[in-house]
C-alpha positions as CSV (number, residue, x, y, z in Angstrom):
1,M,-17.0,30.5,-0.9
2,S,-19.8,28.6,0.9
3,L,-18.9,25.8,3.3
4,Y,-19.5,22.2,2.2
5,T,-22.5,20.6,3.9
6,D,-23.5,18.0,1.3
7,P,-21.2,14.8,1.3
8,Y,-21.6,14.6,-2.5
9,S,-19.1,17.4,-2.5
10,M,-16.3,14.9,-1.9
11,S,-17.4,12.4,-4.6
12,P,-16.1,10.2,-6.0
13,L,-14.6,8.4,-3.0
14,L,-13.4,5.5,-5.3
15,P,-12.5,5.7,-9.0
16,R,-14.9,3.7,-11.2
17,Q,-13.9,0.1,-11.8
18,D,-14.4,0.2,-15.6
19,V,-11.9,2.9,-16.4
20,I,-8.4,2.2,-17.8
21,G,-6.8,4.2,-15.0
22,T,-8.4,2.0,-12.3
23,K,-7.3,-1.2,-14.0
24,A,-3.7,0.1,-14.1
25,L,-3.8,0.9,-10.4
26,L,-5.2,-2.5,-9.5
27,E,-2.3,-4.1,-11.4
28,K,0.2,-1.9,-9.5
29,A,-1.5,-2.7,-6.2
30,S,-1.2,-6.4,-7.1
31,T,2.5,-5.9,-7.6
32,L,2.8,-4.1,-4.2
33,S,1.0,-7.1,-2.5
34,R,3.2,-9.7,-4.3
35,L,6.5,-7.9,-3.5
36,S,5.4,-7.2,0.1
37,Y,4.5,-10.8,0.8
38,R,7.8,-12.0,-0.7
39,Q,9.9,-9.8,1.6
40,Q,12.3,-12.0,3.5
41,C,13.0,-10.8,7.0
42,P,15.1,-13.0,9.3
43,A,12.9,-14.2,12.2
44,G,15.1,-12.6,14.7
45,V,15.0,-9.2,13.0
46,S,11.3,-8.6,12.4
47,G,10.1,-7.6,15.9
48,T,13.3,-5.8,16.7
49,L,13.1,-3.8,13.4
50,R,9.5,-3.0,13.9
51,E,10.3,-1.2,17.2
52,A,13.5,0.3,15.8
53,L,11.6,1.9,12.9
54,R,9.0,3.6,15.1
55,P,11.2,6.6,15.9
56,M,12.0,7.0,12.2
57,N,8.3,6.9,11.2
58,S,7.6,9.4,13.9
59,Y,10.4,11.7,12.8
60,Y,9.2,11.7,9.2
61,T,5.5,12.2,9.8
62,N,6.3,15.1,12.0
63,K,8.8,16.5,9.5
64,I,6.1,16.6,6.9
65,E,4.2,18.9,9.3
66,G,7.3,21.1,9.8
67,Q,7.5,19.9,13.4
68,H,10.5,17.5,13.2
69,T,13.2,17.2,15.8
70,S,16.6,15.5,15.6
71,P,17.0,11.8,16.0
72,L,19.3,12.5,18.9
73,L,16.5,14.3,20.7
74,I,14.0,11.6,19.8
75,E,16.3,9.0,21.4
76,S,16.6,11.2,24.5
77,A,12.8,11.5,24.7
78,M,12.4,7.8,24.5
79,R,14.4,7.7,27.8
80,K,12.1,10.4,29.1
81,D,15.0,12.9,28.9
82,F,13.4,16.1,27.5
83,S,15.1,19.3,26.4
84,L,15.0,22.3,28.7
85,R,14.0,24.4,25.6
86,P,10.2,24.5,25.5
87,D,10.0,24.3,21.7
88,E,12.3,21.3,21.5
89,A,10.6,19.5,24.3
90,Q,7.2,20.0,22.6
91,K,8.6,18.4,19.4
92,Q,10.0,15.6,21.5
93,R,6.7,14.9,23.1
94,A,5.0,15.0,19.7
95,A,7.5,12.4,18.4
96,V,6.9,10.1,21.3
97,A,3.1,10.5,21.0
98,C,3.2,9.4,17.4
99,M,5.3,6.3,18.3
100,L,2.8,5.3,21.0
101,A,-0.1,5.9,18.6
102,E,1.5,3.7,15.9
103,T,1.9,0.9,18.4
104,W,-1.8,1.3,19.5
105,A,-3.0,1.3,15.9
106,E,-1.2,-1.8,14.9
107,D,-2.5,-3.6,18.0
108,H,-6.1,-2.6,17.3
109,V,-6.5,-2.5,13.5
110,G,-7.2,-6.2,13.0
111,A,-5.5,-9.4,12.0
112,P,-3.0,-9.2,9.1
113,G,-4.6,-10.0,5.8
114,E,-8.0,-8.3,5.9
115,L,-9.5,-5.1,7.3
116,A,-12.0,-5.4,10.1
117,Q,-15.4,-6.8,9.1
118,G,-18.1,-4.1,8.6
119,G,-15.6,-1.6,7.4
120,G,-14.7,-0.6,11.0
121,F,-11.4,0.6,9.8
122,F,-13.1,3.4,7.9
123,Q,-15.6,4.3,10.7
124,Q,-15.6,7.6,12.5
125,D,-15.1,5.9,15.8
126,F,-11.8,4.2,14.7
127,I,-10.5,7.4,13.1
128,C,-11.3,9.3,16.3
129,Q,-9.6,6.6,18.3
130,L,-6.4,7.1,16.2
131,H,-6.4,10.8,17.0
132,H,-7.1,10.0,20.7
133,A,-4.3,7.5,20.8
134,M,-1.9,10.3,19.7
135,Y,-3.2,13.3,21.6
136,R,-3.9,11.6,24.9
137,H,-0.2,11.6,25.6
138,L,0.2,15.3,25.1
139,P,-0.1,17.9,27.9
140,I,-2.6,20.8,27.5
141,E,0.1,23.2,26.3
142,D,0.8,21.0,23.3
143,R,-2.9,20.7,22.4
144,T,-3.6,24.4,21.9
145,A,-4.2,24.9,18.1
146,H,-4.8,28.1,16.2
147,G,-5.4,29.0,12.6
148,T,-7.7,30.8,10.2
149,K,-11.5,30.4,9.8
150,A,-13.2,30.3,6.5
151,D,-14.2,34.0,6.9
152,G,-10.6,35.0,7.4
153,S,-10.8,35.5,11.2
154,A,-8.4,33.8,13.6
155,W,-9.3,30.9,15.8
156,I,-7.7,29.3,18.8
157,E,-8.9,26.0,20.4
158,L,-7.8,23.4,23.0
159,V,-7.8,20.2,21.0
160,E,-9.4,17.3,22.9
161,P,-8.1,13.9,22.0
162,G,-10.5,12.1,19.6
163,E,-13.0,15.0,19.4
164,L,-14.1,16.5,16.0
165,R,-13.3,20.1,15.4
166,S,-15.7,22.7,16.7
167,H,-14.9,25.5,14.2
168,D,-14.9,26.0,10.5
169,V,-11.4,26.3,8.9
170,Q,-9.5,27.1,5.8
171,V,-6.4,25.0,4.9
172,G,-4.4,26.7,2.2
173,Q,-6.8,27.1,-0.7
174,H,-9.1,24.4,0.5
175,I,-12.1,25.0,2.7
176,P,-13.1,21.8,4.4
177,P,-16.7,20.8,5.2
178,S,-18.7,22.8,7.8
179,K,-18.2,21.6,11.4
180,V,-21.9,20.9,11.6
181,A,-21.7,18.4,8.7
182,L,-18.6,16.4,9.8
183,G,-20.7,13.5,11.0
184,D,-22.5,13.3,7.7
185,F,-19.3,13.4,5.7
186,L,-17.6,10.7,7.9
187,H,-20.7,8.5,7.6
188,V,-20.6,8.6,3.8
189,F,-16.8,8.1,4.0
190,W,-17.4,4.8,5.8
191,D,-20.3,3.8,3.7
192,S,-18.2,4.2,0.5
193,Y,-15.3,2.2,1.6
194,R,-16.7,-0.4,4.0
195,F,-16.9,-3.3,1.6
196,E,-13.3,-3.0,0.4
197,L,-11.7,-5.3,3.0
198,K,-9.0,-7.3,1.3
199,G,-6.9,-7.6,-1.8
200,E,-6.0,-5.0,-4.4
201,R,-9.4,-3.2,-4.0
202,A,-8.7,-2.7,-0.3
203,V,-5.2,-1.2,-1.1
204,I,-6.9,1.3,-3.5
205,A,-9.5,2.2,-0.9
206,I,-7.0,2.8,1.8
207,L,-5.0,5.2,-0.5
208,A,-8.1,6.9,-1.8
209,A,-9.3,7.4,1.7
210,H,-6.0,9.1,2.6
211,H,-6.9,12.0,0.4
212,R,-10.6,12.1,1.2
213,L,-10.0,12.0,5.0
214,A,-7.5,14.8,4.6
215,W,-10.1,16.7,2.6
216,I,-12.7,16.4,5.4
217,H,-10.1,17.7,7.9
218,P,-12.1,16.4,10.9
219,F,-9.9,17.6,13.8
220,G,-8.8,20.9,15.1
221,D,-5.2,19.8,14.8
222,G,-3.3,16.6,14.0
223,N,-5.1,15.8,10.8
224,G,-2.1,15.0,8.7
225,R,-0.6,12.8,11.3
226,T,-3.9,11.0,11.9
227,V,-4.4,10.5,8.1
228,R,-1.0,9.1,7.6
229,L,-1.4,6.8,10.7
230,H,-4.7,5.6,9.2
231,T,-2.9,4.7,6.0
232,H,0.0,3.0,7.8
233,A,-2.5,1.0,10.0
234,G,-4.5,-0.1,6.9
235,L,-1.5,-1.4,5.1
236,H,-0.4,-3.1,8.2
237,A,-3.8,-4.8,8.6
238,L,-3.5,-6.2,5.1
239,G,-0.2,-7.8,6.1
240,L,1.8,-5.7,3.6
241,T,4.2,-3.8,5.9
242,Q,5.0,-6.7,8.2
243,G,6.7,-4.1,10.4
244,I,9.4,-3.7,7.8
245,W,8.4,-0.6,5.9
246,S,6.0,2.3,6.1
247,P,4.9,5.0,3.7
248,M,6.1,7.7,6.2
249,R,9.7,7.8,5.0
250,G,8.7,7.9,1.3
251,L,6.2,10.7,1.8
252,A,8.7,12.8,3.7
253,R,11.3,12.3,1.0
254,N,8.8,13.4,-1.6
255,H,6.9,15.9,0.5
256,E,6.6,18.5,-2.3
257,R,5.1,16.0,-4.7
258,Y,2.9,14.7,-1.8
259,Y,1.5,18.1,-1.1
260,Q,1.0,18.8,-4.8
261,A,-0.8,15.5,-5.3
262,L,-3.1,16.2,-2.4
263,A,-3.8,19.7,-3.7
264,M,-4.5,18.4,-7.3
265,A,-7.0,15.8,-5.9
266,D,-8.9,18.7,-4.3
267,K,-9.8,20.1,-7.7
268,P,-13.3,19.9,-9.0
269,R,-14.3,17.7,-11.9
270,E,-12.8,18.8,-15.2
271,G,-15.4,18.1,-17.9
272,D,-17.6,15.2,-18.9
273,R,-14.7,12.8,-19.2
274,D,-13.5,13.3,-15.7
275,G,-15.9,11.0,-13.8
276,R,-19.3,11.6,-12.4
277,G,-18.6,13.2,-9.1
278,A,-18.0,16.7,-7.8
279,L,-14.2,16.3,-7.6
280,S,-11.8,15.2,-10.3
281,E,-11.6,11.5,-10.8
282,K,-8.5,11.9,-12.9
283,H,-6.6,13.6,-10.1
284,L,-7.8,11.1,-7.6
285,L,-6.3,8.4,-9.8
286,E,-3.1,10.3,-10.0
287,F,-2.9,10.7,-6.2
288,I,-3.5,6.9,-5.7
289,D,-0.8,6.2,-8.3
290,F,1.6,8.5,-6.5
291,M,0.9,6.7,-3.2
292,L,1.4,3.3,-4.8
293,D,4.8,4.4,-6.2
294,V,5.8,5.6,-2.7
295,C,4.9,2.3,-1.2
296,L,6.7,0.3,-4.0
297,D,9.8,2.3,-3.5
298,Q,9.9,1.6,0.2
299,V,9.3,-2.1,-0.3
300,E,12.2,-2.3,-2.8
301,F,14.5,-0.3,-0.6
302,M,13.8,-2.3,2.6
303,S,14.2,-5.6,0.7
304,K,17.8,-4.5,-0.1
305,M,18.4,-3.4,3.4
306,L,17.3,-6.8,4.8
307,D,19.3,-9.0,2.6
308,V,20.7,-11.4,5.2
309,G,24.2,-11.7,3.7
310,Q,24.6,-7.9,3.4
311,L,23.2,-7.3,6.9
312,E,25.7,-9.7,8.4
313,A,28.5,-8.0,6.5
314,R,27.3,-4.6,7.8
315,I,27.3,-5.9,11.4
316,H,30.8,-7.1,11.0
317,K,31.9,-3.8,9.6
318,M,30.2,-2.1,12.6
319,L,32.2,-4.3,15.0
320,M,35.5,-3.5,13.3
321,A,34.8,0.3,13.3
322,E,33.6,0.4,16.9
323,S,36.4,-1.8,18.2
324,V,38.7,1.2,18.0
325,S,36.5,3.2,20.4
326,A,37.8,3.6,23.9
327,E,34.4,2.5,25.2
328,T,34.2,-0.8,23.3
329,P,37.8,-2.0,22.7
330,N,37.1,-5.7,23.2
331,L,34.6,-6.3,20.4
332,L,37.0,-8.3,18.2
333,K,38.8,-10.2,20.9
334,L,36.4,-13.1,20.5
335,N,34.0,-14.3,17.8
336,S,31.2,-11.8,18.4
337,M,29.7,-12.5,15.0
338,L,28.7,-16.1,15.7
339,P,26.1,-15.3,18.5
340,L,25.0,-12.2,16.6
341,K,24.3,-14.2,13.5
342,Y,22.3,-16.6,15.7
343,L,20.3,-13.8,17.1
344,L,19.5,-12.6,13.5
345,Q,17.7,-15.9,13.1
346,T,16.2,-16.5,16.5
347,G,15.7,-13.1,18.1
348,Q,17.0,-14.1,21.5
349,V,19.4,-16.6,23.2
350,A,20.1,-17.5,26.8
351,K,23.0,-15.7,28.3
352,A,25.0,-18.8,29.0
353,D,24.6,-20.0,25.4
354,F,25.5,-16.6,24.1
355,K,28.7,-16.6,26.1
356,G,29.5,-20.1,24.9
357,M,29.2,-19.1,21.3
358,L,31.8,-16.4,21.8
359,G,34.6,-19.0,22.2
360,G,37.8,-18.4,24.1
361,S,38.8,-19.9,27.4
362,S,38.7,-16.8,29.6
363,D,35.4,-16.0,31.3
364,R,36.7,-12.5,32.0
365,T,37.3,-11.8,28.3
366,Q,33.9,-13.2,27.4
367,S,32.3,-10.9,30.0
368,R,34.3,-7.9,28.6
369,V,33.1,-8.6,25.1
370,I,29.5,-8.9,26.3
371,K,29.8,-5.7,28.2
372,D,31.1,-4.0,25.0
373,L,28.3,-5.4,22.9
374,T,25.8,-4.1,25.5
375,T,27.4,-0.7,25.6
376,L,27.3,-0.6,21.8
377,G,23.6,-1.3,22.0
378,I,23.4,-4.3,19.6
379,I,22.2,-6.6,22.4
380,Q,20.2,-6.1,25.5
381,S,18.6,-8.0,28.3
382,D,15.4,-7.1,30.2
383,S,16.6,-8.5,33.5
384,L,19.5,-10.4,35.1
385,H,18.2,-13.8,34.1
386,A,16.5,-12.8,30.8
387,P,18.0,-13.8,27.5
388,F,19.9,-11.5,25.3
389,K,17.9,-9.9,22.4
390,L,19.1,-8.2,19.3
391,T,18.5,-4.4,19.2
392,F,18.9,-1.7,16.6
393,P,19.5,1.6,18.4
394,I,19.4,4.8,16.4
395,K,23.1,5.4,16.7
396,L,23.8,2.2,14.8
397,F,21.6,2.9,11.8
398,R,24.5,4.4,9.9
399,Y,26.2,0.9,9.9
400,L,23.2,-1.4,9.8
401,F,20.8,0.4,7.5
402,P,22.9,3.0,5.5
403,G,20.7,5.5,3.7
404,L,17.6,4.5,5.6
405,W,17.6,7.5,8.0
406,V,20.1,9.9,6.7
407,E,19.6,12.5,9.4
408,A,20.5,9.9,12.0
409,E,23.7,9.0,10.1
410,N,24.9,12.6,10.1
411,L,24.8,12.9,13.9
412,Q,27.8,12.2,15.9
413,G,28.1,11.1,19.5
414,L,24.7,9.4,19.8
415,E,25.1,8.0,23.3
């Protein structure tokens, strides 16, 4: 099979507006927007939850690639405590790199509500910056990629952060465009999506671009992670995720269907009723529909998780369960729930005020309770005089967000 050099080979990049399937997708995208904007997240939870979910997003995007590591090892890596086993340490570094890249992407993708003017979100420069944001944190030994060329021979390459691949490849049954034509394909990619900046059309464009960018396969390694980060960043820029949800978890939980939907959208046009491009419009519509279902599922799930009344009840259950631990025996001696409920609404509180909310007449008992809450990890302070903030460490997910990160719940002794 000859290598693709004509960008027409990846058409259509968007489904036609006048087909029934597109209208149905726009309605579903409208539902996604409406439910996302209606999500109620306590003010004190949003920033904390955003940072707490980064390790989980990293875990799931790497799991899709078959490079996942345990939540325990991710938590250790966040403290710069890496395994002595080279293979485990490499996966830990990949997890941390994905977290740092996600933070960078959210900070640079644009103001919530609209993609960057001029279609910068879809430009080659931004896509390469996403790849660079991830790979710049990895040492040389983690950036050595290998695979099979289109002619069946093997290749090995040092992947440079943000640089397009310098060889031709085959990915499963798919042979991506020739290395010499990547710039042309990425230009047409941008030109096809650059006017879809807000509303339901932007949602459709972001999800369609997910497949087409994967189809181009612009980098020597890290394409899947970069593509998923691009999608996450786009939904964030539209103000949909609000730091509360990400498609990463849903894609990992449905990874077989995800891979199947990607492969089906690779198929060529199937007759005169299947669009006007080189690839199947029908299967592109099906892929976008699958992605919308994944997003809707995550919005619905996180809405249940963030029900304030239920979250308060789960915190109380956590305090009761952990009060029998030898390390945190004082949790129930005073009214720990009152300042924690306050933190749910405000995000932080001065230490003196926090202590006062605990009640009791003994400063020593108050200090013991605060020490136990800090040991538990539900509160933290950045310095001696800084206020207390609410935190959601991985080890508490089994109490606070049951079913959200099942692999973390199954681990014991997360200290």
